[in-house]
N, C-alpha and C positions, 0 to 999 in steps of 0.2 A: 342677701337678696331673697326675697319671697318668691318660691318658685311654684306654689300652690295654684295662684291665679292664671299665669301662663300657660300651666299645664292643664288646668281645667278648661281653658279656652282652646287648646290644641286639639283636647279629646272631643270637646263639643263640634269642632271643624270637621274632625274625621269623622264622626257619626253622622254628620250632616250630610257627607259624600262616601258612603259606605262603598258603593262599587268602584268607584274611582281610586279609593284609598286601597282596595283589594287588588285591582289591577297594577297600581303603582308598586307595591311590594313582590309582585310575581317575578321580577329580576332578582331580587334578593332571595326568596325561597327556591328559586332553580339554583343559583349559585351556592348557596350554603348546603343545599341538599346534595348537589354535585360533589362538593367537598366531602362531605361525610361519608356518601357513598365510596369515595376514593379511598379515604382514610380506613372505611371498615374492610375494603376489599383489600388493601395491602395488608393490613393487619392479619387479616384472615389467610391470606397467601403464606405469610410468614409463619403463623402458626400452625398451617397446615403442612409445611416442610418440616418444620422442627418436629411435629408430631410424628412424621414419619421416620425422621432422622431417632426420635427416641424410642421408636417401636423395635428398631435395628438393635438398640443398645448402645451404652456409652463406651463400650469396649470394642466396637465393630469398625473396622476402616473400609475406606471404600477405594478400589483401585481401578484405574480405567487408562485407556492408552491417550498420549499427547494430542489435544486438539488444536486447530488453527488459531483460536480465539485465546488460548493459554499464553501464548508469547508472540512478539511481532514476527509477522508471515515469512520475512526474510532469514529469520532464526528458525523457524519453523521448519523451512525447507532444506536446513543443513542438518536436520537431527536423523541421523543415518539408520535408526533402528527404533521404530514405533510398534513393534509387534508385541501382542501379550496372546499367549497361547495356552492350551490347558497343560502341556508339558511344563510349562514356566510355574504354573499355579501349584502343580504336583512337586515340583523341584523347592518353591517357596515354602512349603509346609514342611517340607523336611529340612530345610536350611535354617528354619527359626524356631528353636523350641517352644518360645512363649507363645506361639500361635496354636490355638485350640480347633479352629475352623476356619477353612478356605471354601467359598461358594463361588464356583464359575457361574458366570451369566453372560447369555446372548439374547438379544430381543428382535423379533421381526414381527411384522403385520401380516395376517394371513385372512383369507375368506374361508369361513366354514360352514358346511350345510348338514342338515339333519331333518328328517320329517319334512322335506319339500321345502324347508326353510332356508335363507342365507343370512348370514351375519358378518361382521369382519372383526376380527380380536387381534390382541397382541399375544404372539407366542412366547413365552419365557421359558427358554432352555436353560435346564440348570440341573442339580443333582439332588440327593435325598437329604440334604443339610439346608436347602432353602428354606423350609418351613421353620427350622428352629433358629436360623440365623435371622429372620424376620418376624419371629414370635407371632406365627400364624398357624392357627389350628384347623383341623379337619372337621368337617360336619358329617361326612359319610366317608365309608371306603378306606383307602389305605395310601401309605406315602410311597415313594418310590423303592425299590429293594435293590441290592446290588446286582442282581441278574438283569435287572431293567436297564441299568446302565452299562452293564459289560457287554451286553447282547444288543443293545440299542432298540428294545421292545417298543413298538408303536403305541404307547399307553400315554394316558392323559390325565391331569388333575384339573378341574375346571371350576370356575368362580361361578357363585349361584346366579347370577344374572344370565350366564350362556345358557342354562336351562331355560331360562324364561324366553329368551330371544329365539330358541330354537323349538320351544313349545314340547319339550323333553318331560313328559309326565310320569308320576309314579318314581320307582327306583331308577335311578340312571345308570347305576353300576353296570358295566357290560354293554352298555349302549356304545355306538359308534359314531364319530364325528369324521367327516370328509374335509379334508384339505384338497387345494389343487394337486398334490402329489402323493398324498399319504393318507390312510386311515387310519384313526387313533381311538383305541378303546378307552373309554372311561373308566378309571380305577378310583377315583376320588373326589370329592366336591369340598370346596373350602369354604369355612365361616365367613359370613357377610362381614367385610371391612369397612366400607363407606368410600365415598369419594375423596381423592387428595390431589390439590393443585389441578383441578379439573380432569385429573386422570381417575379412571373408575377400575380398580384392582379386581373388582368383582367380575367384571368381564374380561379377565385374564384367563390364559390356558396355560397352564405348566406341562412341559415335556422333558423327558431327558436330553440331555445335551448331545448324549451320543446319538439319539435319534434325529435330533433337529440340525446335525451338521450336514446332513443332505440338501437342507432347505437354504445354507448360506453359501456366499459367493466365497472365493478363496480368500480374498481380502477380509472377509467379514469373521472366517475363520481364524484369523491371525490378529484379530483386534478386539479380543473379548475382555469382558469386564470381570471383576469380581469383588466378593467381600470378604473381610478376614477377621475373625474373632480374636482379640488378644486376651491372655489369661489375665484375670483381674489384679494379679500382684504386680503387673506391668501396666504403667499409666498409657493412656492411647497415644499420647504424643511421643512417648517414648518407643512405643509399638510401631508408630508411623515411621520413625527413624530407622529402626530394625528392618522394616519391611523394604523401605527405599534402599538401603544397603544391599540387602540379600538380593533384590532384583538388579540391582547394578552389575552384581557378580555374576548372577545368572545369565544377564544379557550382554555380558562381556563389555561394559563401558569403561572408559579411561577415567581417570580420576577427576578431571577438569570438565569431561565431557557432559553435554546437556543430555539429560535422560529422556527416553521416548514414552514416559508414563507419568502419572499422577498418583500421589497417595494423599487422601483426604482422612483427617480424623475429625470427630463430631463436631470439636471446637472450630476447627478451621471451616467446616461446612455451615455451621451456623452462622460464622462471620462473614462469610460469602453470601448467605441468605440474606442477612441483615443489610449488607451494602448495596445488593440488588434490590431489594423491596425499598431502600431508603431512597434509591434513585428514581426508580417508579414512582412513588409516592411524590417526590419533590416535582417530577416532571409533569405528571398528571395532575396534582394539586395546582400548579401554576397554569397549566392549560384551562382548568375548569373556574379557576378564580377570576378570569375573563369575564364569566358571568357576573361576578358581583361588581366589577367594574361598570358593566353595561346597566346593572341594576341601580349603581348610584348615579350614573347620568340620568337614569328614568326618574329617578327622585327629584333631582335638580330642575328636570323639565318641569315637572308637574308641579313643584314649588313655586316656579318661577309664574306658570299659569294661575296659580292661586294667589299669588300677591297680586297680578294684573286685577281678577275677578274680585278681590276684596279691598281694593284702595280706597272705596268708599267706607267700608267699615273700619280700616286702618286710621283714616281721617277722622272719624267720629272718636275712636278709641283715644287718639293722641290730643283730640278737642278737649276731652273730659278730664285729661290729666295724666293719660298712659305716656310714659317716659320711653326714650328710643330703646333702652335696654329691655323693658318689657315687651316691645313689639318683637324685638331680635330674638328673645329667650322664647317666645311663643312659637316661632317659625323654626327656631332650631329645634325645641322639644316636639315640634310636629314632626319634622324629617326623621329624629332619632326614634320615634315612636313607632313610624312606619316601618324603619329599618330593624329594629329589635322585634317586632311583630312577625316580620318577614323571616328574620333569623330563628326564631323558636318554632315556626311551622316548618321551615326547611330543615331544622335539624329532626323533626320527628318524622318527617317524611324520608329524610335521609336515611336514617337509621333503620326504618322499616325498609325500602329499599334494598340497603345494604346487606340487611340480615337476611333478606329473601334471595338476592343474587349470591351471596356467600354460600348459603345452604345449597343451591342449585349447582353452582361452578366449582365450589371448593369442598364442599361438605362440612363446613364449620362457619360460625359466625364470628367475625372480627370484631373484638370489643373496641369501643369507642374511647380514647385517652381522655383525660380530664381537661388536657389543654386544648382539644378540639370542641368539647362541649362548651369550655369557657369562649373560645374564639366564636364560636356560634352566635353568641350574643354581643361581645364586645366588639369584633369588627365589624358587623352590621351597624352597630351603633355609631362607631367611627365614622363609617362611611356616610350614614346619615346626616350627621354633624358636619363633616367636610365638604358634602354636596349640597347640603341645606344652608352653608354659612351665606354664601352670594345672596340667594333669595331673600333670605333672614336680612341681611344687611340692606338690601335695596328696599324691603318693607320699612325698615326702621328709619331709612333717610328720607322718607316720603314728606313733603311738605304738607301739613293738615289741611290748609286752605286750599291748596290746589287738589287734594285728595278728596276734599267734600264736593269739589266741582265735578269730580269725574262722573261720568254717566256710564 
């Protein structure tokens, strides 16, 4: 079948109605752009989380108390011991020779004041191993020393954005930050890290855990987190088993009793992240794909109007020898071109919007996979053909004599 003539006729018709053609593609543009933005953000989210895990290192395990979402709630209520304390972490390091580093963590939000300005920040309560465990460098000043941890000195290491938010000029070392209950002396400034998962570590404030205990409730003091670094000669998965067994002994769990904590290896963490982002992408992608359906319906509507408007033109074409299939192909190609054009514009706009939002929200730009780029053209083309089929069929079935009489 010669497609050149119906394609030329379709392009001529679209050029003759530029504004209507542009408005018709709007639904497809919005739908494709929304899908591309969602894919970009989900990929950026996954990349951002995995980047943070990689920063900690392949030999770093994450240990936290059991949460209600980890197991069915009725089982969660039966777990008798969900505590993780600083004493448990010290005992863990002594119990497992393969452990090279244990970094305790407690995080709370607090208001900070300086220079008559106020800002909110995450207070990360930890020890002198935190910088090494997370591969973070200092731009200025020093790390915590044993006396800071032993005596509970009121000192802090701040992210660079804290200095901007509180307008601290010049050398910040020795300046004082005021929390609602404590005054903290700045002893160090972190190197800039960038936004991760919408969280800005450059706005964090580190303080000794022994100092921060006074800011925590009794329940929080018994629900600490920690990072555990395993010797490279032991795999992370084997290390996770060793840590789990040691903590069970330390906490006194019976052989078949549900433990009150979770130990995550980087592989498990990456798997969880992949599952979560996959679910988010599927749900969000399904929701925004509704816009593509609406765009397809819009194309069908406009093509039906176009058939009515061009009834006399169709009659003339059929009177001079055009076959049904020629008329059918012209209208199908016209619908497909509208959709493909909308898909191309939507992909460009979606990539630009996804990159901008990813940079602002996640600190990274998610890559667009090949399947998403191909779908940006193929799916709209399929939608155009599908929703253009009935108007095209209707046009091809017009009786030329009746069409010529149409006014």
